[in-house]
C-alpha positions in Angstrom: 0.0 0.0 0.0 1.0 3.6 -0.3 2.5 3.8 3.1 2.3 7.6 3.6 -1.3 7.6 2.6 -2.1 4.7 4.8 -0.3 6.2 7.7 -2.4 9.3 7.6 -5.5 7.1 7.0 -6.5 9.5 4.2 -7.7 7.8 1.0 -9.8 8.9 -1.9 -11.8 5.7 -2.0 -12.9 3.3 0.7 -10.2 0.8 -0.5 -7.0 1.7 -2.2 -6.2 -0.7 -4.9 -4.9 -0.9 -8.4 -3.8 -3.1 -11.3 -0.8 -3.0 -13.4 2.8 -4.1 -13.9 6.1 -2.9 -12.6 7.1 -1.2 -15.8 6.6 2.5 -15.1 8.3 2.4 -11.7 11.8 4.0 -11.9 14.6 1.8 -10.8 15.5 3.5 -7.5 18.1 2.1 -5.2 19.7 -0.1 -7.8 23.0 0.6 -6.1 21.9 -1.4 -3.1 25.1 -2.6 -1.4 23.7 -3.8 2.0 23.8 -7.5 2.4 20.5 -9.3 2.1 19.4 -11.4 5.0 19.4 -15.1 4.2 16.0 -16.8 3.7 15.2 -19.6 6.1 14.6 -23.1 5.1 11.0 -24.2 6.0 10.3 -27.9 5.7 7.4 -28.9 3.6 4.9 -31.0 5.7 4.0 -34.5 4.6 0.4 -33.9 5.3 -2.0 -31.0 5.9 -5.5 -30.4 7.1 -8.5 -28.7 5.3 -10.4 -26.6 7.9 -13.8 -25.0 7.7 -14.2 -26.8 10.9 -12.4 -30.0 10.0 -13.7 -31.3 6.6 -14.0 -35.0 6.0 -14.5 -36.5 2.5 -13.0 -33.7 0.3 -11.3 -35.2 -2.7 -7.7 -34.2 -3.3 -5.0 -34.8 -5.9 -1.2 -34.4 -5.2 0.9 -32.5 -7.7 -0.2 -32.1 -11.3 -1.6 -35.7 -11.6 -0.2 -37.6 -8.6 -1.8 -39.7 -5.8 -5.3 -38.9 -4.7 -7.6 -39.6 -1.8 -10.2 -38.0 0.5 -9.6 -35.9 3.6 -10.0 -37.9 6.8 -12.2 -37.2 9.9 -9.8 -34.4 11.1 -9.5 -32.9 7.6 -6.1 -34.5 6.9 -4.6 -34.9 3.4 -1.3 -36.2 2.1 1.3 -33.9 0.4 4.0 -35.1 -2.0 7.0 -33.1 -0.8 8.8 -33.5 -4.1 5.8 -31.9 -6.0 4.0 -30.1 -3.2 0.8 -28.7 -4.7 -2.6 -30.1 -3.8 -5.8 -29.8 -5.8 -9.2 -30.0 -4.1 -12.5 -31.0 -5.6 -15.9 -31.4 -4.1 -16.6 -34.7 -5.8 -14.4 -37.6 -6.7 -12.0 -39.0 -9.3 -14.8 -38.6 -11.9 -14.9 -34.8 -11.4 -17.1 -32.4 -9.5 -16.8 -28.8 -8.3 -13.1 -27.7 -8.7 -12.1 -25.6 -5.7 -8.4 -24.7 -6.2 -4.8 -25.7 -6.2 -2.7 -24.8 -3.2 0.9 -25.1 -2.2 1.3 -27.9 0.4 1.0 -26.5 3.9 0.0 -27.4 7.4 -3.6 -26.0 7.3 -5.7 -24.9 4.3 -9.0 -23.1 4.4 -11.5 -21.9 1.8 -9.5 -18.7 1.5 -6.3 -20.4 0.4 -8.3 -22.6 -2.1 -10.5 -19.8 -3.6 -9.0 -16.4 -2.7 -12.0 -14.1 -3.0 -14.4 -13.4 -0.1 -17.6 -14.1 -2.0 -16.5 -17.6 -3.2 -14.9 -18.6 0.1 -18.1 -17.8 2.0 -20.1 -19.6 -0.7 -18.1 -22.7 -0.2 -18.7 -22.6 3.5 -22.4 -22.2 2.8 -22.4 -25.2 0.6 -20.4 -27.4 3.0 -22.6 -26.5 5.9 -25.7 -27.2 3.9 -24.7 -30.8 2.9 -22.9 -31.6 6.2 -24.1 -35.0 7.4 -22.5 -34.6 10.8 -24.8 -34.1 13.8 -23.4 -30.6 14.4 -21.2 -28.1 12.6 -18.2 -28.6 14.8 -17.0 -31.0 12.1 -18.1 -31.3 8.5 -18.6 -34.7 6.8 -19.3 -34.7 3.1 -22.0 -37.3 2.2 -20.7 -40.6 1.1 -23.1 -40.4 -1.9 -20.7 -37.8 -3.4 -17.6 -39.9 -2.8 -19.3 -43.0 -4.3 -21.0 -41.2 -7.3 -20.3 -43.0 -10.6 -19.0 -41.4 -13.7 -21.7 -39.6 -15.6 -24.0 -39.5 -12.6 -26.4 -36.6 -11.9 -24.5 -35.8 -8.7 -21.2 -35.3 -10.6 -22.8 -33.5 -13.5 -24.6 -31.0 -11.2 -21.5 -30.5 -9.0 -19.6 -29.5 -12.2 -22.3 -26.9 -13.0 -22.1 -25.1 -9.6 -20.6 -21.6 -9.8 -19.7 -20.4 -6.3 -20.1 -16.7 -7.2 -23.7 -17.6 -8.2 -24.3 -20.2 -5.6 -28.0 -19.4 -5.1 -28.7 -19.7 -8.8 -26.6 -22.8 -9.6 -26.7 -25.1 -6.5 -30.4 -26.2 -6.6 -30.0 -29.0 -9.2 -27.1 -30.5 -7.2 -29.0 -30.3 -3.9 -32.0 -32.0 -5.5 -29.8 -34.7 -7.0 -28.2 -35.3 -3.6 -31.6 -35.3 -1.8 -32.8 -38.0 -4.2 -29.9 -40.2 -3.1 -29.9 -39.4 0.7 -33.5 -38.8 1.4 -32.6 -35.6 3.2 -33.9 -32.0 2.5 -31.3 -29.3 1.8 -31.7 -25.6 2.1 -28.8 -23.3 1.6 -27.3 -21.9 4.8 -27.4 -18.1 4.9 -24.3 -16.0 4.2 -24.4 -14.5 7.7 -24.5 -17.9 9.3 -21.6 -19.1 7.1 -19.5 -16.0 8.1 -20.2 -16.6 11.8 -19.2 -20.3 11.4 -16.0 -19.4 9.6 -15.1 -16.8 12.2 -15.6 -19.4 15.0 -13.5 -22.0 13.1 -10.5 -19.7 12.1 -10.3 -16.8 14.5 -8.1 -18.5 17.2 -6.7 -21.2 15.0 -2.9 -21.4 14.9 -1.6 -22.3 11.5 1.8 -23.1 10.1 5.5 -23.1 11.1 6.8 -20.7 13.7 10.2 -20.5 12.0 11.2 -16.8 11.8 11.2 -15.3 8.3 14.5 -13.5 8.6 14.1 -11.8 5.2 10.6 -10.4 6.3 12.2 -8.5 9.2 13.5 -4.9 9.7 17.2 -4.8 8.8 16.9 -7.6 6.2 17.5 -5.1 3.4 15.0 -7.0 1.2 12.7 -5.0 -1.0 9.0 -5.9 -1.1 6.3 -5.4 -3.7 2.7 -5.2 -2.7 -0.1 -5.4 -5.3 -3.8 -5.3 -4.6 -7.1 -5.4 -6.5 -10.5 -4.4 -5.2 -13.1 -7.0 -6.0 -16.6 -5.6 -5.1 -18.3 -2.6 -3.6 -21.5 -3.3 -1.7 -24.3 -1.3 0.1 -26.2 -2.8 2.9 -30.0 -2.1 2.9 -31.1 0.1 5.8 -34.5 -1.7 6.0 -33.1 -5.2 5.6 -29.7 -5.8 7.0 -29.4 -9.2 5.3 -29.9 -7.5 1.9 -26.6 -6.3 0.3 -26.4 -5.0 -3.3 -23.0 -5.5 -4.8 -21.1 -4.0 -7.8 -18.1 -5.6 -9.4 -15.1 -3.4 -9.9 -13.8 -2.8 -13.5 -10.0 -2.1 -13.5 -9.4 -1.7 -17.3 -11.7 -0.8 -20.2 -10.8 -1.8 -23.7 -14.0 -0.5 -25.2 -12.8 3.1 -24.8 -10.2 2.6 -27.6 -6.4 2.1 -27.5 -5.6 5.7 -26.9 -7.9 6.1 -23.8 -6.7 2.7 -22.5 -3.1 3.8 -22.7 -3.9 7.1 -21.0 -5.9 5.6 -18.1 -3.9 2.4 -17.5 -1.0 2.8 -15.1 1.2 0.5 -13.1 0.1 0.2 -9.5 2.2 -1.2 -6.7 3.6 -0.3 -3.3 7.4 -0.9 -3.1 9.3 -0.7 0.2 12.7 -1.8 1.7 13.3 -3.0 5.2 16.3 -1.1 6.5 17.6 -1.5 10.0 16.7 2.0 11.1 13.8 2.8 8.8 11.0 1.4 6.6 11.7 3.0 3.2 8.7 3.6 0.8 10.4 3.7 -2.6 10.1 6.3 -5.3 7.7 5.2 -8.1 5.3 3.5 -5.7 1.6 4.2 -6.4 -1.4 2.2 -5.3 -3.8 5.1 -4.9 -7.0 4.8 -6.8 -10.0 6.7 -8.2 -13.3 4.9 -8.0 -17.1 5.1 -8.6 -18.4 8.5 -9.7 -15.0 10.1 -9.3 -13.5 7.7 -11.9 -16.0 8.9 -14.5 -14.9 12.5 -13.9 -11.3 11.3 -14.3 -11.9 9.5 -17.6 -14.0 12.4 -19.0 -11.2 14.8 -18.1 -8.6 12.7 -19.8 -10.8 12.3 -22.9 -11.0 16.1 -23.0 -7.2 16.3 -22.9 -7.4 18.2 -19.6 -5.6 17.8 -16.3 -7.2 15.8 -13.4 -6.2 16.7 -9.9 -7.6 16.9 -6.3 -8.6 20.2 -4.6 -9.2 20.7 -0.9 -12.2 22.7 0.1 -13.6 23.7 3.5 -11.9 23.4 6.8 -12.1 21.5 10.1 -14.9 18.8 10.0 -16.0 20.2 6.7 -12.6 19.7 5.0 -13.0 17.5 1.9 -10.9 16.6 -1.1 -12.7 16.9 -4.4 -11.9 15.8 -7.9 -11.2 18.7 -10.3 -10.7 18.9 -14.1 -8.4 21.8 -15.0 -9.2 23.1 -11.5 -13.0 22.9 -11.9 -14.6 21.0 -9.1 -18.0 21.3 -10.8 -16.9 19.5 -14.0 -19.5 17.1 -15.2 -18.5 13.7 -16.6 -19.6 12.6 -20.0 -22.6 10.2 -19.9 -20.7 7.6 -22.0 -18.3 7.0 -19.1 -21.2 6.1 -16.8 -23.0 3.5 -18.9 -22.0 0.6 -16.6 -22.8 2.4 -13.3 -25.9 0.4 -12.4 -24.1 -2.9 -12.2 -20.4 -2.1 -12.0 -18.0 0.5 -10.7 -14.7 1.6 -12.1 -11.5 1.8 -10.1 -8.5 3.2 -11.8 -5.0 4.1 -10.7 -4.7 7.7 -9.6 -1.9 9.4 -11.6 -1.5 11.9 -8.7 -0.7 9.2 -6.2 2.9 8.4 -7.2 5.7 8.8 -4.7 8.3 11.0 -6.4 11.2 10.3 -4.0 12.1 7.7 -1.3 10.4 8.3 2.0 11.7 6.9 5.3 9.5 6.1 8.3 10.5 5.0 11.8 9.7 1.5 12.8 7.7 3.0 15.7 5.3 4.5 13.1 5.2 1.2 11.2 4.1 -0.9 14.2 0.8 0.9 14.3 -0.1 -0.5 10.8 -0.6 -3.9 12.3 -0.7 -7.2 10.4 2.5 -7.9 8.5 3.9 -4.5 9.2 3.9 -5.1 12.9 5.8 -8.4 12.7 8.3 -6.8 10.2 8.9 -4.1 12.8 9.2 -6.6 15.6 11.3 -8.9 13.5 9.2 -11.9 14.3 7.3 -12.7 11.1 6.6 -16.4 10.6 4.1 -18.5 8.7 2.1 -18.8 11.9 2.1 -15.1 12.8 1.2 -14.0 9.2 -1.6 -16.6 8.8 -4.6 -15.5 10.7 -8.3 -14.5 10.6 -9.6 -11.6 12.6 -12.6 -9.3 12.8 -12.1 -5.9 14.4 -13.8 -2.5 14.7 -12.0 0.8 14.8 -12.6 4.5 14.2 -11.4 5.3 10.7 -11.8 9.1 11.0 -9.1 11.6 10.5 -8.2 14.5 12.7 -11.1 17.1 13.0 -13.5 14.6 11.4 -16.6 13.0 12.8 -16.5 9.4 13.9 -16.3 6.8 11.1 -16.6 3.4 12.7 -15.3 0.6 10.5 -15.7 -3.2 10.9 -12.8 -5.0 9.1 -12.7 -8.7 8.4 -9.2 -9.8 7.4 -7.9 -13.2 6.4 -4.1 -13.3 6.0 -2.1 -16.3 4.7 1.6 -16.8 4.2 2.7 -19.5 1.7 6.4 -20.6 2.4 6.6 -22.2 -1.0 5.6 -19.1 -3.1 7.0 -16.7 -0.4 3.8 -14.7 -0.9 1.6 -13.1 1.8 -2.0 -13.0 0.6 -4.6 -10.9 2.4 -8.3 -10.8 1.8 -10.1 -7.8 3.4 -13.7 -6.8 3.9 -14.5 -3.3 5.2 -17.9 -2.0 6.2 -18.7 1.4 7.6 -21.0 1.3 10.6 -22.1 4.9 10.9 -21.9 8.3 9.2 -22.5 9.2 5.5 -21.0 5.9 4.4 -23.0 3.6 6.7 -23.5 0.2 5.2 -20.8 0.8 2.5 -18.8 -2.4 2.0 -15.6 -3.0 0.0 -13.8 -6.3 -0.6 -10.2 -6.5 -1.8 -7.3 -8.9 -2.1 -3.6 -8.1 -1.9 -0.3 -9.9 -2.5 3.0 -9.0 -0.9 6.3 -10.7 -1.7 10.1 -10.0 -1.5 12.5 -9.2 -4.4 16.2 -8.6 -4.1 16.2 -4.9 -5.3 14.0 -2.1 -6.5 13.1 -2.7 -10.2 12.8 -6.5 -9.8 9.4 -8.2 -9.8 7.9 -11.6 -10.1 5.2 -12.9 -12.5 3.1 -15.9 -13.5 4.3 -17.2 -16.8 1.6 -18.8 -18.9 4.0 -20.6 -21.2 3.0 -24.3 -21.1 -0.2 -26.4 -21.5 -3.3 -25.7 -19.5 -6.4 -27.8 -19.2 -9.4 -25.6 -19.9 -12.9 -26.4 -18.7 -15.9 -24.3 -19.9 -19.4 -24.0 -18.5 -22.4 -21.9 -19.6 -25.4 -21.2 -17.3 -27.8 -21.6 -20.3 -26.8 -25.3 -20.5 -25.4 -26.4 -17.1 -25.5 -30.1 -18.2 -22.8 -29.4 -20.9 -19.1 -29.2 -20.2 -16.4 -28.5 -22.8 -12.8 -29.5 -22.2 -9.8 -28.2 -24.2 -6.1 -27.7 -24.0 -4.7 -24.2 -24.2 -1.0 -24.1 -25.2 0.9 -20.9 -24.6 4.2 -20.4 -26.4 6.6 -17.6 -26.8 4.6 -16.1 -29.6 1.0 -16.7 -28.6 -1.8 -19.1 -27.7 -3.1 -22.2 -29.6 -6.3 -24.0 -28.5 -7.3 -27.5 -29.2 -10.3 -29.7 -28.1 -13.8 -28.6 -27.3 -15.3 -25.2 -27.5 -18.7 -24.4 -25.8 -20.8 -22.0 -27.9 -24.3 -20.6 -28.0 -26.7 -19.4 -30.7 -30.4 -18.7 -31.0 -31.1 -22.5 -30.7 -29.1 -22.9 -27.4 -25.7 -24.4 -26.6 -23.5 -26.6 -28.8 -20.0 -27.9 -28.7 -17.6 -27.4 -31.6 -13.9 -28.1 -32.1 -11.3 -25.4 -31.9 -9.4 -24.6 -35.0 -5.7 -24.9 -34.0 -4.6 -21.5 -35.1 -2.2 -19.3 -33.1 -3.4 -16.1 -31.5 -0.5 -13.7 -30.9 -0.3 -12.0 -27.5 -1.0 -8.5 -28.9 -4.3 -9.8 -30.3 -5.2 -11.4 -27.0 -4.4 -8.2 -25.2 -6.9 -6.3 -27.3 -9.6 -8.6 -25.9 -10.1 -9.7 -22.3 -6.5 -11.1 -21.7 -5.5 -7.4 -21.4 -2.3 -7.9 -19.5 -0.3 -9.8 -22.2 2.5 -7.6 -23.4 2.2 -5.0 -20.6 5.1 -6.4 -18.6 8.7 -6.0 -19.7 9.5 -9.4 -18.2 7.8 -11.0 -21.2 4.6 -11.0 -23.3 3.4 -14.2 -21.7 3.7 -13.0 -18.1 1.3 -11.3 -15.7 1.4 -9.9 -12.2 -0.8 -11.2 -9.5 -3.1 -8.1 -9.3 -3.6 -8.4 -13.1 -4.8 -12.0 -12.7 -7.3 -10.8 -10.1 -8.7 -7.9 -12.1 -11.9 -7.2 -14.1 -11.9 -5.9 -17.7 -14.5 -4.6 -20.1 -14.1 -5.3 -23.8 -15.9 -5.5 -27.1 -16.2 -9.1 -28.5 -17.2 -7.7 -31.9 -15.6 -9.2 -35.1 -14.1 -6.8 -37.7 -16.9 -7.6 -40.1 -19.7 -6.9 -37.6 -21.4 -3.6 -36.9 -23.2 -4.4 -33.6 -21.3 -4.0 -30.4 -20.9 -7.1 -28.1 -19.7 -5.7 -24.8 -18.5 -8.2 -22.2 -17.0 -8.1 -18.7 -14.4 -10.6 -17.7 -13.6 -11.2 -14.1 -10.4 -13.1 -13.3 -9.2 -14.8 -10.1 -5.9 -16.6 -9.4 -4.1 -17.6 -6.2 -0.5 -18.6 -6.8 0.8 -22.0 -5.9 4.1 -23.7 -6.4 7.6 -22.2 -6.4 7.1 -20.6 -9.9 3.5 -19.4 -9.0 2.0 -21.3 -11.9 0.3 -24.2 -10.1 -2.9 -22.3 -9.1 -6.3 -22.5 -10.7 -7.1 -19.6 -13.1 -10.7 -18.6 -13.2 -12.2 -16.6 -16.1 -15.8 -15.5 -15.5 -17.7 -13.8 -18.4 -20.6 -11.4 -17.8 -22.7 -9.1 -19.9 -23.2 -5.4 -19.3 -26.3 -6.2 -17.2 -24.2 -8.2 -14.8 -25.5 -11.6 -15.9 -23.0 -14.5 -16.0 -22.8 -16.0 -19.5 -19.7 -18.3 -19.2 -17.2 -19.7 -16.8 -13.8 -21.1 -17.7 -11.1 -22.6 -15.5 -7.5 -23.2 -16.5 -5.1 -25.5 -14.8 -1.5 -26.0 -15.9 -0.7 -29.6 -16.9 2.6 -29.3 -18.7 5.3 -26.7 -18.1 
């Protein structure tokens, strides 16, 4: 995060986030001569446990295609220490609901498997709903799922579940399961699921207590932190259980190449852990412009004018307002607000960049909590970084009225990827923003010096599985092969027309990366590390684009939401999710990619 902004607790939006690469950050501190602290060796465990309470009967596969089995009564699963990634499926060897690939670790939860808040809570809801245990202190998946045969209705309907649309996609599976068990199933509420997860995880100690010497003050390691907002929500005043959500759009290809280039910027927080100071590095920028303010920004850029922030008022009435060429009454163009009913934009603020290194005392850093506190105290470990907590605090600035904030934070450190992943949910409890909710995910990891970065390289073969809500009984499977020059697809393609769904065969032509970048795979070619590589925030972004062929006149706007949690030492063993929606917010396709050949 932008440390100076965070320290002052002054942000333009509820959540500061951004998407981008490392390319625009100047190489500062390249003359680093201080010795880097040595990384510790943390042994890979031979088994782990899956906890949402302890889960029995969850199917797992070791490595890419290694040994398999089901979690035991205490949630235990085996880990191949020579190929320490584990894939989880609600189903069996014939398939089912693919959850995620994780690096082998002592304890895994829905957050490690799925990443985003909405899908993690949805999994908890589903597991609690089908739990055949007498109470929810432990979860036992029905044996009918474990014993389901290939082609059975249970397996087919499990494959059709979409966790981000659980209420719309789980009914067929629950009916199929009820037909086998004789039980009645009604989905557990989101609030009950959140309470259950809090009770299961809040005081649970997870992972090794080996000190991460390179995550400590004085280590001289530089860190990159990247984040992406996921959703904004508003809780109803009349019905507290009713929350309306908007997905966040981070990049918009429909505005044309020129506007895309002008509004797309690299976003990251870069800092170095010196002995005497925490140093926020020049070039860092994770400040954002969101919602209505983002439409002002885009309109101002389109008019070739200068966007900036202007302070007006004083004391409790002091506010920072967006201005175009100094005009705080500037009205955005309507074409930049044509997705506002279902989505919100969040773009990187060009005014948020740090122009020179800024040093802060470690006493100041301690107050930031979470990973910053353990860095300052030099006691970070997998155990201290991996936690779940719910807290309330006053988020107001000096001279402002109280702004009580409830924050739910799930942090997880992966010793294999050396990445700290944090999922946050913030909700204002009073004031003008009462009921305002924001969900975000962030990734923090060490690099040897400023200017370095790490990426997920797509080169290799990935198994692709496609679903469509119009025909949940149909599943298309294909192989996506990424090479140095582009992508080739082979196998089945799931299509729709006026008559419904049908499966065709991909024509094995190569799509170059610059062509993919003009569509929904917008990050290809934006990183100097290589056209096939992406940063973690890019792989957790949402993009709007126009799926219109050159010979067509009618626009075909689509929104693609991506989700990816890194696994494995090269970060490429996770599950890549690609969700396609229309401008009205309706899901029209889901695709998952899993690397099968490097």
